[in-house]
N, C-alpha and C positions, 0 to 999 in steps of 0.2 A: 135408444132409451132402455134402461134396465127395467125389467118387469120384476117387482119385488116378490111376487108370488113364486116365480121360478127360482129366485135367489134363495128364498126360505125353504123351498122344497129340497133343493140341492144341499143346503146347509143342514137340514134335519137328517137327510139321508147320510151325509158324511159323518155327522155326529153319532148317530145310532150304529153305523157300520163299524166305526173305530173304537167306540167306548167299550165294546165287548171283546176286543181283540186281546190275545195273550200279551202282546207287546205293551199295550196301554196298562193292563193290570199289573204286569211285572214292574214297569217303570214307575207306576204310581204308588204301589204298595210294597213290593218286595225290595226294590233297590233302596228306598229310604230306610227300611228296617235293617238291611245289611249294613248301610252306612252308619246307622246308630249303633249297631252291634260292634262294628270295627272301631268306632270312636270310643265306645265303652271299654273294649278290650285294650285299646291303646292307652287310655287313661289309667286303667288298672295296672298295666305293665309299667307305666311311668311312675305311678305311685309306689308300686312294689319295688322299683329300682331305687327310688329315693329313700326307702326305708331299709335297704339292704345293708346289713352290718359289715363293717370292715375294721380290721385291726392294723394299726400303723405304729411301727417302731420309730422312736425319736432319740437321736443322739444330740444333746444340747450342750454347746460349748459357751453359751451366754449365761449371765447371772440368773435371769428369770423369764426368758422367753417361753419356756415350757409351761409356766404358770398361765400366761395368756392363752396358749394353745389349749390347755386343759379347760380353761374357763369357756372358750368358744365351743369346745367339743361336748360340753355338758348338755345332755338332752338330745343329742344327735346320734345317728347310727355309727359315728366314728368312735372307735375305742383306741385310746392311746396307751402305749407301753414304753416307758422310759428305759432306755438301754445304756450300757456302758459303751466304751469305744471299741469293743471287739467287733469289727466289721465282718470278720469271717463268721462269727456267730449269727449276725443279722442275715447274712447271705444264706446260711443253712436254714434259718427259720423261714426265710422267704421261699426257698426251694421246697421245704416240707409243708408249706401252706399255713404255717402258724401266723405269718404276717402277709398282708396284701401289698405292703410297700414300707419303705423306711426313709427317714429324712436325717440328714446331717446338717445341723444348724450352727452357724457362728455369726459374728457381727458382720463379717465381709459379705456373707450371703444375704443378710437382712437389709443391707443398704443397697443391694443391687436390684435389678428388675427380674431376675430369674432365680427360682428356688429348685434345685435338683430333687427329683423324686425317683427313687430307685425301686424298680419292679422287675419281676421275672417276665411277665407278659403284659405289655401296656393295654392290650385289648380287654383284660380282665379287671382293670382298675376303673372304679366309678369316680372319675375325676371331679365330677360336679359336687359330690358330697365332700370330698377332701378340700376342694377349693372354697366351699362355703365355710369351712373351719379355718383354713390356713390364711386366707386373705384378711379377714377382720383381725386375726391374731397378730399378723405382721403389722397392720395399721395401728393397733393398740400399742404394740411394743415401740414403734417409731414415735408415737405421740408421747409415750412415757419418757422416752429419751430426750424429748424436747421440753420436759418439765411439767407436763399436764398432770393433774390429779386424776385419781380413779374415776370420780364423778364426771370430770370434764372429758375424759376419754370415752366413757359410755355415751355421753351426749354427742360426741363427735362421730362415733361409729354407728349410732342408732340408725336403722334403715328408715327411709322416707319414701313416700309414693305420692305422685301428683293427684290432687283433688280439684278437678276443674269445676268451677262454679259460675253460674250466671250472675247478672247484676243484682237479682233479687236474693242472692245467697243460696239458691237451690243448686244441688249437685247436678252435674251433667248426667242425664239418663243413660243407662247402659245401651238402650236401643238406639240412641243417637249415633253411636259408633258402630254397632254391629248390624242393626237391622238393614240399613241401606246396602251394605256389602252382601249380606245374605240374600236380600231380595234381588240384587243384580245377578247372582248366580242362579237363583231359582227361575227368574224371568227368562234369562238367556237359554237355560237348559230346556225349559218347557217350550219356548218359542222355536228352538232348533229342532226339538223332537217332533212337534206338530208340522213344522215346515218340511222336514224330511218325509213325513207321511204324505204330505201334499205332493211333493215332487215324485216320489215313487208311485203314488196313486195315478198321477198323470201319465207317467211313463208306461205303467201297466195297462191303463185304458187305451193308450195309443197302440201298444203292441197287440192287444186283443181286438182292436178295431171297435171297441165299445163306444169310443168317442164319436164315431160316425152316427151311431144311433142317437146319442145325446144331442149332438149338434143339429139333428133334424128337428128337434123340439124346442131347443133353447139356444141362445147365442153364446159365443165363447166368453163374452164378458160376464154374462149371468152365471155360467159355469164356474168361472174364476171366483167371482164374489161369493157364490154359494159355498164353494170349498173353503175359502178364507173364513166365512162366517161359521161354518160347522166346526172346523178345526180350531178356530179361535175360542169358541165356546168350550171345546174339549180341553184346551190349555187352561182356561179359567177354572174349570172344574178340577183339573189336576192341581193347580196352584192353591185353590181353596182347601183341598184335602191336605196338602203339605203344610200350609200355613196354620190350618186349624189344628192339626196334630202337633205341630211345633209349639203353638201357643199353649195347648193343653199340657204338653210336657214341661214347658218353661214355667208355667204357673205353679208347678209342684216344687220348684226350687227358688223362684224369685217372685216378688209381687209384680203383677201385670203392669201397673203404672211405671215401674222402673224400665220397662222396655221402651218407653217414650213413644208408643204408638198412639196416634190421634186420627180422627176422621180425615183431617186435612192431609196428613202424611200418607195415609193409606190411599186416598184419592190420587195423590201425585204419583205414587208407585204404580197404581192401576193405569193411569194415563200413559206413563212411559211404557208399560207393558203393551197396551193396546196399539199405540203408534209404532212401537218397535216390532210388534208381531206383524202388523200390516206390511211394514217394510221388508222384513225377512221372508214373509210368506210370498210377497211379490217376487223376490229374487228366486226362491225355490220353485215357484210356479213357472217362471220364465225359463229356468234351467230345465225343468221337466219337459216343457213344450219343445225344447230344441234337441232333446235326446231321443234316440230310437230304441235304446235298451237300458237295462238297469246298470250294466257295467259302466257305461259312459256317465250315468248319473252319479254313481258312487265316487267316481273320480272328480266330478265337478262340485259335489257337495262340500268337499274339503275347503274349497276357496270361500264359499258362502259361510261355512261354520267358523273359519278362522278369523275372518275380518272383524266381526263384532267382539271376538275374544282378545284381540290385540291389546286393548287397554288393561286387561287383566294381568298381562305380563309386566306392566308398569304400575301395578296397583300400589306398591310401596311409595313410589314417587307421587302418584296422584293423591294419596292420602296425606303425605307429608307436605306437599306443595299444592294444595287444592285451588289456590287462587293465582297461580302462576299464569303468565300470558299464554304460554303454549298449551296449558291445560284448558284455559277458557276457549282458545281457538278449537281445540280438539272436541270440546263440548258442543260445537256447532257443525261438526263434520259427520254426516251420516255415512255408514251405519255405526261408526265408532262412538257416536254420542250416546248410543243406547246404554252401554255399560259405563262410559266415562262419567256421566252425570251422577249415576247412582253410587259409584265409588267415591266421587267427590263429596257426596252427602255424608259419608262416613267420617270425613275430615273437617268439614266446615258447614256452616249454615248458608245456603245459597240465597241471595236476595231474590225477591219476587220477580223482578224484571228478568233475571237470568233464567229462572225456571220457566217463565212465560216465553222467552226467546228460544230456549232449547226445545221446549215442547212444540213451538210453532215451526221451527226448522224440521223437527222430526216428523210432524204431521204433514207438512208440505212435501217433504221428501218421500214419505210413505205413499201419499196420493200420486206423486209423480212416478214412482216406481210401479205402482199399481196400474197407472195409465199405460206405461210402456209394456208391462207384463200382459195387459189385456190385448195390446196390438200384436205382441209376439204370440200370445195364445191364439188369436184369430188366424194368424198366418202359419203357425207351426204345428197345430194339433193334427192336421191331416198329412203332415210330412212323415210317412211311416218308414220309408226305406233308407233314410240317412240322417246323420246328425247335421244340424244347421250350424254354419259358421258365421263369422262376423259379417261377411259380405251379404249373406242371406238376411241377417238381422237388419242390416242397414237398408236393404231394399224394402223389407216389411215396414219399417218405421217411416221410410220415405213415402211409400204408397199411402200409408194411413194419414 
């Protein structure tokens, strides 16, 4: 039987020991700031690139294509220069840097699917800016050749964007798409970080023989549950700091209701984190109990880290096909379901029965892994001289 007083003592000790470590402080405060700085610099560079001016020479053999090109370039960083048919002159201007590119347009080019763009160095051409002018101009010219009026052409080429609305007419909240995906990465990163601390702590205590002293006062199961409790609380603190800072920053740019966060959704995310953390912590703890040194643990942790991240590699498919049969099956396979369900929430609204079933599977699997980890803990903590293999694990579980 577990003595809760011992579990809470170990949990409190683990929490206070790790909350002041440089690793926790760096991962909690410094890395998010660095990530925000990198995101800000990237956004600035992309914005700066889209506003970079460019001069394009145009040789037009059609009656009025240049008119459409000029109309689309108005107000953009693209400056057009209409040239005669002196190609040698264009090449000289290109070499001297007066032009970034030039086009030679005729009816044969405009009916095809390729428009040649002549440059000196393709790497120096901002193709995105040029495409944003060239493509609508070609579309407008083709529509004009089909007999459409100027007003009809503008209607045909006007950009549109999807506006997803619910049955009551309300627009889909921004958070309904982004928050589940962000939470998936936050939860997995925090759980893996705390799980690694747990595994390396167990290995270190085994190597220094501290675990002999601990096991003289408490049971292996109490030690395991105390470590999970302490590091789980540490992860919740870390997530609270990240989410609080994120919401504080987000509210400066958008209204908080647009995030789509409700008490119910927050509770669901929290349950997935708690159950997922229990599962991953059990795996890390069992790994640590079977290793004699940190080198072996660093090799084994890769497997535990990679498995719950596998759905992230298929995140595009999960979001585009959130209700496919294979996705529903994956949502009930631990530990893949930790991230699968959260990613699915970014693409669809899960029915209550499926949330309940996936949470139930995750909880039962977490308790099952904790039970197995406790048995491995009990038999492996005192094995100081060697790494335990599958045969040793099988004997431990069989004896228990």
